[in-house]
C-alpha positions in Angstrom: -36.0 94.5 122.2 -36.3 91.1 120.9 -39.5 91.2 118.5 -41.1 88.1 117.6 -43.9 87.7 114.9 -47.5 85.7 115.6 -49.6 84.8 113.1 -53.3 84.3 114.5 -56.1 83.6 112.5 -55.5 85.2 109.1 -53.3 88.3 110.8 -49.7 89.0 111.6 -48.9 90.3 114.9 -45.8 91.5 116.6 -44.6 91.6 120.0 -41.5 92.1 122.2 -39.7 91.1 125.1 -40.8 93.6 127.9 -37.7 95.0 130.2 -37.3 93.7 133.4 -38.8 95.9 135.5 -42.2 96.0 133.8 -42.2 91.9 133.5 -41.5 91.8 137.1 -44.2 94.4 138.1 -46.7 92.7 135.8 -45.8 89.1 136.8 -46.8 89.9 140.3 -50.2 91.6 139.3 -50.9 88.5 137.1 -50.3 85.4 139.2 -53.0 85.7 141.4 -55.4 85.8 138.1 -53.9 83.2 136.3 -51.6 80.8 138.2 -53.0 77.6 136.9 -52.2 78.6 133.2 -48.8 80.3 134.1 -47.9 76.9 136.0 -48.0 75.1 132.4 -46.0 77.8 130.5 -43.1 76.5 132.8 -43.5 73.0 131.9 -43.2 73.8 128.0 -47.1 72.9 127.5 -48.2 74.4 124.3 -51.6 76.1 124.3 -54.8 73.9 124.4 -58.4 74.6 125.0 -58.1 73.6 128.6 -55.3 76.0 129.1 -57.0 79.1 127.5 -60.1 78.2 129.7 -57.8 78.3 132.6 -56.6 81.5 131.5 -60.2 83.1 130.8 -61.3 81.9 134.0 -59.8 84.6 135.9 -60.2 87.4 133.9 -62.7 90.4 134.5 -63.3 94.0 133.2 -60.8 94.9 135.7 -58.2 92.4 135.0 -58.2 93.9 131.2 -57.3 97.6 132.4 -55.0 96.6 135.2 -53.2 93.6 133.7 -53.7 92.7 130.1 -53.4 96.1 128.2 -50.4 96.9 130.3 -48.8 94.0 129.5 -49.7 94.4 125.8 -48.5 97.6 125.8 -45.2 97.0 127.7 -44.4 94.2 125.2 -45.3 96.5 122.0 -48.0 94.4 120.9 -48.8 95.6 117.2 -51.1 94.6 114.5 -49.5 94.4 110.9 -52.7 94.8 109.0 -54.3 97.5 111.4 -51.1 99.3 111.6 -52.2 99.6 115.3 -50.4 99.1 118.8 -52.8 97.0 121.0 -52.7 98.7 124.7 -56.1 99.6 125.1 -59.8 98.8 124.5 -60.4 101.1 121.7 -57.2 99.4 120.2 -59.0 96.0 120.7 -61.8 97.0 119.1 -60.2 98.7 116.0 -58.0 95.2 115.8 -60.7 92.5 116.5 -64.5 91.9 116.4 -66.7 89.7 118.2 -65.9 87.0 115.3 -62.3 87.2 116.1 -62.6 87.7 119.8 -60.6 84.3 120.4 -57.8 85.8 118.5 -57.3 88.5 120.9 -56.8 85.8 124.0 -54.7 84.0 121.6 -52.3 86.9 121.2 -52.4 87.7 124.9 -51.2 84.1 125.6 -48.3 84.3 123.3 -47.4 87.6 124.7 -47.5 86.0 128.0 -45.6 82.5 126.6 -42.9 85.0 125.0 -42.2 86.9 128.3 -42.7 84.6 131.3 -41.9 81.4 130.1 -38.2 81.6 130.7 -38.9 83.0 134.3 -41.6 80.1 135.1 -39.3 77.4 133.8 -36.1 78.9 135.8 -38.4 79.1 139.2 -39.5 75.4 138.2 -36.5 73.8 137.8 -35.0 75.6 140.7 -37.8 74.9 143.3 -39.6 72.4 141.7 -37.4 69.2 142.6 -37.3 70.6 146.0 -39.2 69.1 148.9 -41.3 71.8 150.2 -43.0 69.5 153.0 -41.4 69.6 156.2 -39.2 66.3 157.3 -41.1 64.3 160.1 -38.5 62.1 161.8 -40.0 59.4 163.7 
């Protein structure tokens, strides 16, 4: 597993590339929740306030349990300082506080970019330049 290190706030986190099955399964669950933010990943855009707000707009409690924590678990998200994997609400509470809640979502964003940017980029390059409108002959 290719592992990346992320410095977010004043903490260090690691996460890796998921296996193909988990990535595909979770991408299907994820697409309807944050499709605007995912489309920006394929265009190579870096995170900005507007992008993170698109990401947060589709989140609810069920999204955390069904999508976010499984993604973090499949990627092996880990807090170096806290010496703890981040894959549940309890882990989130142990590694983040209300003051560092935004850091949690930055970690989620980095894990999403790590795992899904190549797929989104390939889909965009393969289908993005094709005209999807039916041709009208007059």
